[in-house]
PDB file of N, CA, C and O in Angstrom:
ATOM      1  N   MET A   1     107.130  98.074 111.215  1.00  0.00           N
ATOM      2  CA  MET A   1     107.530  96.714 110.948  1.00  0.00           C
ATOM      3  C   MET A   1     108.138  96.667 109.561  1.00  0.00           C
ATOM      4  O   MET A   1     107.571  97.199 108.607  1.00  0.00           O
ATOM      5  N   THR A   2     109.300  96.026 109.452  1.00  0.00           N
ATOM      6  CA  THR A   2     109.912  95.806 108.144  1.00  0.00           C
ATOM      7  C   THR A   2     110.206  94.325 107.958  1.00  0.00           C
ATOM      8  O   THR A   2     110.539  93.615 108.906  1.00  0.00           O
ATOM      9  N   LEU A   3     110.078  93.884 106.731  1.00  0.00           N
ATOM     10  CA  LEU A   3     110.429  92.524 106.358  1.00  0.00           C
ATOM     11  C   LEU A   3     111.373  92.618 105.173  1.00  0.00           C
ATOM     12  O   LEU A   3     111.015  93.177 104.137  1.00  0.00           O
ATOM     13  N   THR A   4     112.574  92.076 105.314  1.00  0.00           N
ATOM     14  CA  THR A   4     113.558  92.094 104.243  1.00  0.00           C
ATOM     15  C   THR A   4     113.805  90.663 103.796  1.00  0.00           C
ATOM     16  O   THR A   4     114.130  89.795 104.607  1.00  0.00           O
ATOM     17  N   ALA A   5     113.648  90.424 102.508  1.00  0.00           N
ATOM     18  CA  ALA A   5     113.779  89.068 101.969  1.00  0.00           C
ATOM     19  C   ALA A   5     115.241  88.728 101.682  1.00  0.00           C
ATOM     20  O   ALA A   5     115.955  89.499 101.041  1.00  0.00           O
ATOM     21  N   LYS A   6     115.672  87.570 102.164  1.00  0.00           N
ATOM     22  CA  LYS A   6     117.012  87.072 101.864  1.00  0.00           C
ATOM     23  C   LYS A   6     117.049  86.380 100.508  1.00  0.00           C
ATOM     24  O   LYS A   6     118.111  86.232  99.904  1.00  0.00           O
ATOM     25  N   LYS A   7     115.867  85.952 100.031  1.00  0.00           N
ATOM     26  CA  LYS A   7     115.705  85.408  98.689  1.00  0.00           C
ATOM     27  C   LYS A   7     114.252  85.621  98.280  1.00  0.00           C
ATOM     28  O   LYS A   7     113.432  86.042  99.095  1.00  0.00           O
ATOM     29  N   ARG A   8     113.940  85.338  97.048  1.00  0.00           N
ATOM     30  CA  ARG A   8     112.593  85.574  96.511  1.00  0.00           C
ATOM     31  C   ARG A   8     111.539  84.819  97.310  1.00  0.00           C
ATOM     32  O   ARG A   8     111.725  83.655  97.664  1.00  0.00           O
ATOM     33  N   SER A   9     110.427  85.501  97.589  1.00  0.00           N
ATOM     34  CA  SER A   9     109.360  84.893  98.366  1.00  0.00           C
ATOM     35  C   SER A   9     108.066  85.679  98.153  1.00  0.00           C
ATOM     36  O   SER A   9     107.957  86.465  97.212  1.00  0.00           O
ATOM     37  N   TRP A  10     107.092  85.461  99.031  1.00  0.00           N
ATOM     38  CA  TRP A  10     105.842  86.203  98.957  1.00  0.00           C
ATOM     39  C   TRP A  10     105.273  86.372 100.355  1.00  0.00           C
ATOM     40  O   TRP A  10     105.637  85.654 101.286  1.00  0.00           O
ATOM     41  N   LEU A  11     104.361  87.351 100.482  1.00  0.00           N
ATOM     42  CA  LEU A  11     103.619  87.509 101.720  1.00  0.00           C
ATOM     43  C   LEU A  11     102.233  88.054 101.422  1.00  0.00           C
ATOM     44  O   LEU A  11     102.006  88.696 100.397  1.00  0.00           O
ATOM     45  N   TRP A  12     101.326  87.790 102.324  1.00  0.00           N
ATOM     46  CA  TRP A  12      99.928  88.195 102.236  1.00  0.00           C
ATOM     47  C   TRP A  12      99.612  88.915 103.528  1.00  0.00           C
ATOM     48  O   TRP A  12      99.947  88.424 104.606  1.00  0.00           O
ATOM     49  N   VAL A  13      98.970  90.074 103.442  1.00  0.00           N
ATOM     50  CA  VAL A  13      98.762  90.902 104.629  1.00  0.00           C
ATOM     51  C   VAL A  13      97.358  91.489 104.639  1.00  0.00           C
ATOM     52  O   VAL A  13      96.863  91.969 103.619  1.00  0.00           O
ATOM     53  N   ARG A  14      96.730  91.444 105.796  1.00  0.00           N
ATOM     54  CA  ARG A  14      95.533  92.254 106.045  1.00  0.00           C
ATOM     55  C   ARG A  14      96.060  93.393 106.909  1.00  0.00           C
ATOM     56  O   ARG A  14      96.411  93.191 108.071  1.00  0.00           O
ATOM     57  N   ASP A  15      96.113  94.605 106.325  1.00  0.00           N
ATOM     58  CA  ASP A  15      96.781  95.701 107.027  1.00  0.00           C
ATOM     59  C   ASP A  15      95.849  96.413 108.002  1.00  0.00           C
ATOM     60  O   ASP A  15      94.692  96.023 108.162  1.00  0.00           O
ATOM     61  N   ALA A  16      96.354  97.448 108.646  1.00  0.00           N
ATOM     62  CA  ALA A  16      95.615  98.160 109.688  1.00  0.00           C
ATOM     63  C   ALA A  16      94.347  98.822 109.169  1.00  0.00           C
ATOM     64  O   ALA A  16      93.444  99.118 109.951  1.00  0.00           O
ATOM     65  N   THR A  17      94.264  99.061 107.857  1.00  0.00           N
ATOM     66  CA  THR A  17      93.049  99.641 107.271  1.00  0.00           C
ATOM     67  C   THR A  17      92.071  98.559 106.829  1.00  0.00           C
ATOM     68  O   THR A  17      91.046  98.854 106.214  1.00  0.00           O
ATOM     69  N   ASP A  18      92.393  97.292 107.148  1.00  0.00           N
ATOM     70  CA  ASP A  18      91.589  96.116 106.802  1.00  0.00           C
ATOM     71  C   ASP A  18      91.634  95.809 105.297  1.00  0.00           C
ATOM     72  O   ASP A  18      90.757  95.124 104.771  1.00  0.00           O
ATOM     73  N   THR A  19      92.655  96.320 104.619  1.00  0.00           N
ATOM     74  CA  THR A  19      92.872  96.051 103.206  1.00  0.00           C
ATOM     75  C   THR A  19      93.767  94.823 103.076  1.00  0.00           C
ATOM     76  O   THR A  19      94.766  94.700 103.784  1.00  0.00           O
ATOM     77  N   VAL A  20      93.408  93.920 102.172  1.00  0.00           N
ATOM     78  CA  VAL A  20      94.229  92.739 101.915  1.00  0.00           C
ATOM     79  C   VAL A  20      95.200  93.065 100.787  1.00  0.00           C
ATOM     80  O   VAL A  20      94.799  93.536  99.723  1.00  0.00           O
ATOM     81  N   ARG A  21      96.483  92.808 101.035  1.00  0.00           N
ATOM     82  CA  ARG A  21      97.508  93.057 100.019  1.00  0.00           C
ATOM     83  C   ARG A  21      98.386  91.820  99.900  1.00  0.00           C
ATOM     84  O   ARG A  21      98.692  91.159 100.892  1.00  0.00           O
ATOM     85  N   GLN A  22      98.788  91.520  98.668  1.00  0.00           N
ATOM     86  CA  GLN A  22      99.684  90.406  98.399  1.00  0.00           C
ATOM     87  C   GLN A  22     100.945  90.958  97.748  1.00  0.00           C
ATOM     88  O   GLN A  22     100.885  91.863  96.915  1.00  0.00           O
ATOM     89  N   PHE A  23     102.081  90.403  98.139  1.00  0.00           N
ATOM     90  CA  PHE A  23     103.355  90.881  97.621  1.00  0.00           C
ATOM     91  C   PHE A  23     104.185  89.715  97.122  1.00  0.00           C
ATOM     92  O   PHE A  23     104.300  88.695  97.802  1.00  0.00           O
ATOM     93  N   GLY A  24     104.761  89.855  95.948  1.00  0.00           N
ATOM     94  CA  GLY A  24     105.873  89.030  95.550  1.00  0.00           C
ATOM     95  C   GLY A  24     107.100  89.845  95.952  1.00  0.00           C
ATOM     96  O   GLY A  24     107.197  91.023  95.607  1.00  0.00           O
ATOM     97  N   VAL A  25     108.016  89.248  96.660  1.00  0.00           N
ATOM     98  CA  VAL A  25     109.150  89.995  97.202  1.00  0.00           C
ATOM     99  C   VAL A  25     110.445  89.443  96.606  1.00  0.00           C
ATOM    100  O   VAL A  25     110.717  88.245  96.686  1.00  0.00           O
ATOM    101  N   ALA A  26     111.233  90.328  96.011  1.00  0.00           N
ATOM    102  CA  ALA A  26     112.505  89.937  95.403  1.00  0.00           C
ATOM    103  C   ALA A  26     113.593  89.846  96.473  1.00  0.00           C
ATOM    104  O   ALA A  26     113.469  90.433  97.549  1.00  0.00           O
ATOM    105  N   GLU A  27     114.646  89.114  96.171  1.00  0.00           N
ATOM    106  CA  GLU A  27     115.793  89.022  97.067  1.00  0.00           C
ATOM    107  C   GLU A  27     116.313  90.425  97.378  1.00  0.00           C
ATOM    108  O   GLU A  27     116.547  91.222  96.470  1.00  0.00           O
ATOM    109  N   GLY A  28     116.490  90.718  98.662  1.00  0.00           N
ATOM    110  CA  GLY A  28     117.004  92.008  99.093  1.00  0.00           C
ATOM    111  C   GLY A  28     115.950  93.097  99.230  1.00  0.00           C
ATOM    112  O   GLY A  28     116.250  94.182  99.727  1.00  0.00           O
ATOM    113  N   GLU A  29     114.727  92.828  98.800  1.00  0.00           N
ATOM    114  CA  GLU A  29     113.660  93.828  98.879  1.00  0.00           C
ATOM    115  C   GLU A  29     113.126  93.928 100.308  1.00  0.00           C
ATOM    116  O   GLU A  29     113.040  92.927 101.019  1.00  0.00           O
ATOM    117  N   THR A  30     112.771  95.144 100.720  1.00  0.00           N
ATOM    118  CA  THR A  30     112.196  95.386 102.039  1.00  0.00           C
ATOM    119  C   THR A  30     110.782  95.916 101.889  1.00  0.00           C
ATOM    120  O   THR A  30     110.518  96.810 101.085  1.00  0.00           O
ATOM    121  N   VAL A  31     109.872  95.346 102.681  1.00  0.00           N
ATOM    122  CA  VAL A  31     108.481  95.800 102.737  1.00  0.00           C
ATOM    123  C   VAL A  31     108.285  96.415 104.118  1.00  0.00           C
ATOM    124  O   VAL A  31     108.654  95.814 105.126  1.00  0.00           O
ATOM    125  N   ARG A  32     107.701  97.624 104.164  1.00  0.00           N
ATOM    126  CA  ARG A  32     107.510  98.334 105.423  1.00  0.00           C
ATOM    127  C   ARG A  32     106.027  98.572 105.703  1.00  0.00           C
ATOM    128  O   ARG A  32     105.230  98.821 104.798  1.00  0.00           O
ATOM    129  N   PHE A  33     105.691  98.486 106.984  1.00  0.00           N
ATOM    130  CA  PHE A  33     104.348  98.805 107.455  1.00  0.00           C
ATOM    131  C   PHE A  33     104.477  99.802 108.596  1.00  0.00           C
ATOM    132  O   PHE A  33     105.202  99.558 109.561  1.00  0.00           O
ATOM    133  N   ASP A  34     103.769 100.933 108.487  1.00  0.00           N
ATOM    134  CA  ASP A  34     103.797 101.925 109.558  1.00  0.00           C
ATOM    135  C   ASP A  34     103.076 101.427 110.801  1.00  0.00           C
ATOM    136  O   ASP A  34     103.448 101.766 111.925  1.00  0.00           O
ATOM    137  N   GLN A  35     102.044 100.623 110.593  1.00  0.00           N
ATOM    138  CA  GLN A  35     101.304 100.009 111.692  1.00  0.00           C
ATOM    139  C   GLN A  35     101.363  98.504 111.520  1.00  0.00           C
ATOM    140  O   GLN A  35     101.418  98.000 110.398  1.00  0.00           O
ATOM    141  N   LEU A  36     101.351  97.784 112.639  1.00  0.00           N
ATOM    142  CA  LEU A  36     101.384  96.325 112.544  1.00  0.00           C
ATOM    143  C   LEU A  36     100.158  95.821 111.795  1.00  0.00           C
ATOM    144  O   LEU A  36      99.048  96.302 112.020  1.00  0.00           O
ATOM    145  N   PRO A  37     100.356  94.854 110.907  1.00  0.00           N
ATOM    146  CA  PRO A  37      99.214  94.266 110.200  1.00  0.00           C
ATOM    147  C   PRO A  37      98.273  93.561 111.174  1.00  0.00           C
ATOM    148  O   PRO A  37      98.674  93.152 112.264  1.00  0.00           O
ATOM    149  N   ILE A  38      97.018  93.429 110.759  1.00  0.00           N
ATOM    150  CA  ILE A  38      96.051  92.668 111.541  1.00  0.00           C
ATOM    151  C   ILE A  38      96.384  91.180 111.445  1.00  0.00           C
ATOM    152  O   ILE A  38      96.259  90.439 112.420  1.00  0.00           O
ATOM    153  N   PHE A  39      96.810  90.756 110.251  1.00  0.00           N
ATOM    154  CA  PHE A  39      97.130  89.345 110.007  1.00  0.00           C
ATOM    155  C   PHE A  39      98.160  89.287 108.889  1.00  0.00           C
ATOM    156  O   PHE A  39      98.094  90.063 107.935  1.00  0.00           O
ATOM    157  N   ILE A  40      99.103  88.376 109.005  1.00  0.00           N
ATOM    158  CA  ILE A  40     100.136  88.239 107.983  1.00  0.00           C
ATOM    159  C   ILE A  40     100.403  86.765 107.720  1.00  0.00           C
ATOM    160  O   ILE A  40     100.427  85.951 108.643  1.00  0.00           O
ATOM    161  N   VAL A  41     100.601  86.436 106.457  1.00  0.00           N
ATOM    162  CA  VAL A  41     101.022  85.092 106.054  1.00  0.00           C
ATOM    163  C   VAL A  41     102.313  85.268 105.258  1.00  0.00           C
ATOM    164  O   VAL A  41     102.363  86.033 104.294  1.00  0.00           O
ATOM    165  N   VAL A  42     103.342  84.558 105.671  1.00  0.00           N
ATOM    166  CA  VAL A  42     104.656  84.681 105.048  1.00  0.00           C
ATOM    167  C   VAL A  42     105.085  83.308 104.548  1.00  0.00           C
ATOM    168  O   VAL A  42     105.059  82.334 105.299  1.00  0.00           O
ATOM    169  N   HIS A  43     105.483  83.230 103.268  1.00  0.00           N
ATOM    170  CA  HIS A  43     106.023  81.986 102.744  1.00  0.00           C
ATOM    171  C   HIS A  43     107.437  81.820 103.241  1.00  0.00           C
ATOM    172  O   HIS A  43     108.237  82.752 103.153  1.00  0.00           O
ATOM    173  N   ASP A  44     107.760  80.666 103.755  1.00  0.00           N
ATOM    174  CA  ASP A  44     109.083  80.325 104.287  1.00  0.00           C
ATOM    175  C   ASP A  44     109.625  81.432 105.188  1.00  0.00           C
ATOM    176  O   ASP A  44     110.424  82.259 104.749  1.00  0.00           O
ATOM    177  N   PRO A  45     109.190  81.448 106.446  1.00  0.00           N
ATOM    178  CA  PRO A  45     109.578  82.520 107.357  1.00  0.00           C
ATOM    179  C   PRO A  45     111.084  82.648 107.574  1.00  0.00           C
ATOM    180  O   PRO A  45     111.546  83.695 108.028  1.00  0.00           O
ATOM    181  N   THR A  46     111.857  81.614 107.262  1.00  0.00           N
ATOM    182  CA  THR A  46     113.315  81.712 107.430  1.00  0.00           C
ATOM    183  C   THR A  46     113.940  82.632 106.389  1.00  0.00           C
ATOM    184  O   THR A  46     115.097  83.028 106.528  1.00  0.00           O
ATOM    185  N   VAL A  47     113.184  82.975 105.343  1.00  0.00           N
ATOM    186  CA  VAL A  47     113.676  83.830 104.267  1.00  0.00           C
ATOM    187  C   VAL A  47     113.708  85.306 104.690  1.00  0.00           C
ATOM    188  O   VAL A  47     114.463  86.092 104.116  1.00  0.00           O
ATOM    189  N   PHE A  48     112.909  85.687 105.674  1.00  0.00           N
ATOM    190  CA  PHE A  48     112.736  87.094 106.023  1.00  0.00           C
ATOM    191  C   PHE A  48     113.464  87.494 107.296  1.00  0.00           C
ATOM    192  O   PHE A  48     113.459  86.767 108.290  1.00  0.00           O
ATOM    193  N   GLU A  49     114.090  88.666 107.246  1.00  0.00           N
ATOM    194  CA  GLU A  49     114.550  89.339 108.459  1.00  0.00           C
ATOM    195  C   GLU A  49     113.440  90.307 108.826  1.00  0.00           C
ATOM    196  O   GLU A  49     113.075  91.176 108.034  1.00  0.00           O
ATOM    197  N   VAL A  50     112.906  90.154 110.025  1.00  0.00           N
ATOM    198  CA  VAL A  50     111.748  90.939 110.444  1.00  0.00           C
ATOM    199  C   VAL A  50     112.153  91.828 111.612  1.00  0.00           C
ATOM    200  O   VAL A  50     112.747  91.362 112.584  1.00  0.00           O
ATOM    201  N   VAL A  51     111.824  93.110 111.507  1.00  0.00           N
ATOM    202  CA  VAL A  51     112.104  94.053 112.582  1.00  0.00           C
ATOM    203  C   VAL A  51     110.797  94.746 112.959  1.00  0.00           C
ATOM    204  O   VAL A  51     110.101  95.301 112.109  1.00  0.00           O
ATOM    205  N   ILE A  52     110.482  94.701 114.248  1.00  0.00           N
ATOM    206  CA  ILE A  52     109.309  95.396 114.780  1.00  0.00           C
ATOM    207  C   ILE A  52     109.831  96.406 115.788  1.00  0.00           C
ATOM    208  O   ILE A  52     110.481  96.043 116.768  1.00  0.00           O
ATOM    209  N   GLY A  53     109.541  97.669 115.540  1.00  0.00           N
ATOM    210  CA  GLY A  53     110.149  98.726 116.355  1.00  0.00           C
ATOM    211  C   GLY A  53     111.634  98.728 116.059  1.00  0.00           C
ATOM    212  O   GLY A  53     112.049  98.971 114.926  1.00  0.00           O
ATOM    213  N   ASN A  54     112.425  98.459 117.063  1.00  0.00           N
ATOM    214  CA  ASN A  54     113.875  98.361 116.854  1.00  0.00           C
ATOM    215  C   ASN A  54     114.395  96.968 117.194  1.00  0.00           C
ATOM    216  O   ASN A  54     115.594  96.781 117.401  1.00  0.00           O
ATOM    217  N   LYS A  55     113.497  95.997 117.249  1.00  0.00           N
ATOM    218  CA  LYS A  55     113.868  94.641 117.647  1.00  0.00           C
ATOM    219  C   LYS A  55     113.690  93.654 116.490  1.00  0.00           C
ATOM    220  O   LYS A  55     112.644  93.627 115.841  1.00  0.00           O
ATOM    221  N   THR A  56     114.715  92.850 116.244  1.00  0.00           N
ATOM    222  CA  THR A  56     114.623  91.780 115.252  1.00  0.00           C
ATOM    223  C   THR A  56     113.857  90.620 115.877  1.00  0.00           C
ATOM    224  O   THR A  56     114.169  90.193 116.989  1.00  0.00           O
ATOM    225  N   VAL A  57     112.865  90.114 115.171  1.00  0.00           N
ATOM    226  CA  VAL A  57     112.056  89.000 115.661  1.00  0.00           C
ATOM    227  C   VAL A  57     112.075  87.874 114.633  1.00  0.00           C
ATOM    228  O   VAL A  57     112.328  88.101 113.450  1.00  0.00           O
ATOM    229  N   ASN A  58     111.806  86.671 115.096  1.00  0.00           N
ATOM    230  CA  ASN A  58     111.749  85.507 114.216  1.00  0.00           C
ATOM    231  C   ASN A  58     110.305  85.055 114.065  1.00  0.00           C
ATOM    232  O   ASN A  58     109.653  84.686 115.041  1.00  0.00           O
ATOM    233  N   LEU A  59     109.813  85.087 112.832  1.00  0.00           N
ATOM    234  CA  LEU A  59     108.522  84.482 112.566  1.00  0.00           C
ATOM    235  C   LEU A  59     108.744  82.982 112.482  1.00  0.00           C
ATOM    236  O   LEU A  59     109.799  82.532 112.034  1.00  0.00           O
ATOM    237  N   VAL A  60     107.757  82.208 112.910  1.00  0.00           N
ATOM    238  CA  VAL A  60     107.928  80.761 112.936  1.00  0.00           C
ATOM    239  C   VAL A  60     106.889  80.075 112.067  1.00  0.00           C
ATOM    240  O   VAL A  60     105.734  80.493 111.986  1.00  0.00           O
ATOM    241  N   ARG A  61     107.335  79.018 111.426  1.00  0.00           N
ATOM    242  CA  ARG A  61     106.431  78.185 110.626  1.00  0.00           C
ATOM    243  C   ARG A  61     105.410  77.577 111.572  1.00  0.00           C
ATOM    244  O   ARG A  61     105.771  76.987 112.591  1.00  0.00           O
ATOM    245  N   ASN A  62     104.147  77.719 111.238  1.00  0.00           N
ATOM    246  CA  ASN A  62     103.099  77.151 112.094  1.00  0.00           C
ATOM    247  C   ASN A  62     101.985  76.501 111.283  1.00  0.00           C
ATOM    248  O   ASN A  62     100.848  76.396 111.742  1.00  0.00           O
ATOM    249  N   GLU A  63     102.322  76.075 110.094  1.00  0.00           N
ATOM    250  CA  GLU A  63     101.397  75.358 109.214  1.00  0.00           C
ATOM    251  C   GLU A  63     102.012  73.986 108.975  1.00  0.00           C
ATOM    252  O   GLU A  63     103.122  73.890 108.452  1.00  0.00           O
ATOM    253  N   THR A  64     101.308  72.929 109.350  1.00  0.00           N
ATOM    254  CA  THR A  64     101.894  71.591 109.275  1.00  0.00           C
ATOM    255  C   THR A  64     102.114  71.094 107.854  1.00  0.00           C
ATOM    256  O   THR A  64     103.061  70.349 107.604  1.00  0.00           O
ATOM    257  N   GLU A  65     101.259  71.491 106.921  1.00  0.00           N
ATOM    258  CA  GLU A  65     101.358  70.972 105.560  1.00  0.00           C
ATOM    259  C   GLU A  65     102.051  71.913 104.584  1.00  0.00           C
ATOM    260  O   GLU A  65     102.359  71.518 103.460  1.00  0.00           O
ATOM    261  N   ARG A  66     102.300  73.154 104.999  1.00  0.00           N
ATOM    262  CA  ARG A  66     102.919  74.139 104.103  1.00  0.00           C
ATOM    263  C   ARG A  66     103.996  74.899 104.869  1.00  0.00           C
ATOM    264  O   ARG A  66     103.918  75.034 106.090  1.00  0.00           O
ATOM    265  N   ASN A  67     104.987  75.387 104.158  1.00  0.00           N
ATOM    266  CA  ASN A  67     106.074  76.128 104.778  1.00  0.00           C
ATOM    267  C   ASN A  67     105.701  77.609 104.853  1.00  0.00           C
ATOM    268  O   ASN A  67     106.273  78.440 104.147  1.00  0.00           O
ATOM    269  N   VAL A  68     104.731  77.927 105.721  1.00  0.00           N
ATOM    270  CA  VAL A  68     104.286  79.298 105.897  1.00  0.00           C
ATOM    271  C   VAL A  68     104.181  79.628 107.384  1.00  0.00           C
ATOM    272  O   VAL A  68     104.058  78.745 108.232  1.00  0.00           O
ATOM    273  N   ALA A  69     104.233  80.922 107.668  1.00  0.00           N
ATOM    274  CA  ALA A  69     103.969  81.438 109.006  1.00  0.00           C
ATOM    275  C   ALA A  69     102.708  82.282 108.924  1.00  0.00           C
ATOM    276  O   ALA A  69     102.611  83.175 108.082  1.00  0.00           O
ATOM    277  N   ARG A  70     101.758  82.011 109.777  1.00  0.00           N
ATOM    278  CA  ARG A  70     100.504  82.788 109.847  1.00  0.00           C
ATOM    279  C   ARG A  70     100.462  83.417 111.232  1.00  0.00           C
ATOM    280  O   ARG A  70     100.454  82.710 112.239  1.00  0.00           O
ATOM    281  N   HIS A  71     100.434  84.758 111.285  1.00  0.00           N
ATOM    282  CA  HIS A  71     100.468  85.428 112.581  1.00  0.00           C
ATOM    283  C   HIS A  71      99.510  86.606 112.635  1.00  0.00           C
ATOM    284  O   HIS A  71      99.337  87.335 111.659  1.00  0.00           O
ATOM    285  N   THR A  72      98.891  86.776 113.799  1.00  0.00           N
ATOM    286  CA  THR A  72      98.010  87.910 114.062  1.00  0.00           C
ATOM    287  C   THR A  72      98.830  89.074 114.612  1.00  0.00           C
ATOM    288  O   THR A  72     100.002  88.919 114.954  1.00  0.00           O
ATOM    289  N   ARG A  73      98.201  90.228 114.691  1.00  0.00           N
ATOM    290  CA  ARG A  73      98.846  91.398 115.289  1.00  0.00           C
ATOM    291  C   ARG A  73      99.278  91.090 116.729  1.00  0.00           C
ATOM    292  O   ARG A  73     100.353  91.513 117.155  1.00  0.00           O
ATOM    293  N   THR A  74      98.462  90.369 117.463  1.00  0.00           N
ATOM    294  CA  THR A  74      98.808  90.005 118.837  1.00  0.00           C
ATOM    295  C   THR A  74     100.078  89.161 118.870  1.00  0.00           C
ATOM    296  O   THR A  74     100.944  89.384 119.715  1.00  0.00           O
ATOM    297  N   ASP A  75     100.200  88.194 117.960  1.00  0.00           N
ATOM    298  CA  ASP A  75     101.432  87.400 117.865  1.00  0.00           C
ATOM    299  C   ASP A  75     102.633  88.309 117.645  1.00  0.00           C
ATOM    300  O   ASP A  75     103.656  88.169 118.316  1.00  0.00           O
ATOM    301  N   LEU A  76     102.508  89.240 116.704  1.00  0.00           N
ATOM    302  CA  LEU A  76     103.622  90.134 116.369  1.00  0.00           C
ATOM    303  C   LEU A  76     104.005  90.992 117.564  1.00  0.00           C
ATOM    304  O   LEU A  76     105.190  91.203 117.820  1.00  0.00           O
ATOM    305  N   LEU A  77     103.018  91.488 118.295  1.00  0.00           N
ATOM    306  CA  LEU A  77     103.313  92.263 119.502  1.00  0.00           C
ATOM    307  C   LEU A  77     104.034  91.417 120.533  1.00  0.00           C
ATOM    308  O   LEU A  77     104.991  91.873 121.158  1.00  0.00           O
ATOM    309  N   ASN A  78     103.579  90.187 120.712  1.00  0.00           N
ATOM    310  CA  ASN A  78     104.219  89.289 121.674  1.00  0.00           C
ATOM    311  C   ASN A  78     105.656  88.973 121.270  1.00  0.00           C
ATOM    312  O   ASN A  78     106.544  88.944 122.122  1.00  0.00           O
ATOM    313  N   PHE A  79     105.895  88.736 119.975  1.00  0.00           N
ATOM    314  CA  PHE A  79     107.263  88.472 119.508  1.00  0.00           C
ATOM    315  C   PHE A  79     108.181  89.653 119.814  1.00  0.00           C
ATOM    316  O   PHE A  79     109.331  89.469 120.212  1.00  0.00           O
ATOM    317  N   SER A  80     107.668  90.853 119.628  1.00  0.00           N
ATOM    318  CA  SER A  80     108.502  92.044 119.804  1.00  0.00           C
ATOM    319  C   SER A  80     108.757  92.381 121.268  1.00  0.00           C
ATOM    320  O   SER A  80     109.631  93.191 121.575  1.00  0.00           O
ATOM    321  N   GLN A  81     108.000  91.766 122.170  1.00  0.00           N
ATOM    322  CA  GLN A  81     108.183  92.033 123.594  1.00  0.00           C
ATOM    323  C   GLN A  81     109.006  90.972 124.305  1.00  0.00           C
ATOM    324  O   GLN A  81     109.264  91.085 125.503  1.00  0.00           O
ATOM    325  N   ARG A  82     109.417  89.953 123.583  1.00  0.00           N
ATOM    326  CA  ARG A  82     110.228  88.880 124.197  1.00  0.00           C
ATOM    327  C   ARG A  82     111.661  89.283 124.308  1.00  0.00           C
ATOM    328  O   ARG A  82     112.484  88.509 124.797  1.00  0.00           O
TER     329      ARG A  82
END
């Protein structure tokens, strides 16, 4: 899984080793995960180009009061299979 920022943003991840990591991401920066995260929170999902396997997927805002996308590994798998 890769996430490439179109502009400055941040993301929070609980990765496959159950480690929590936070990233400030600069415009044009790419963050890669060899295994899908267990849980991911992305600020302004429209900022990121997300690729899982060889498929581009769209993360969606799903927080009513904040412009964030919160997704589980199952969500990410489902997005990549559509």
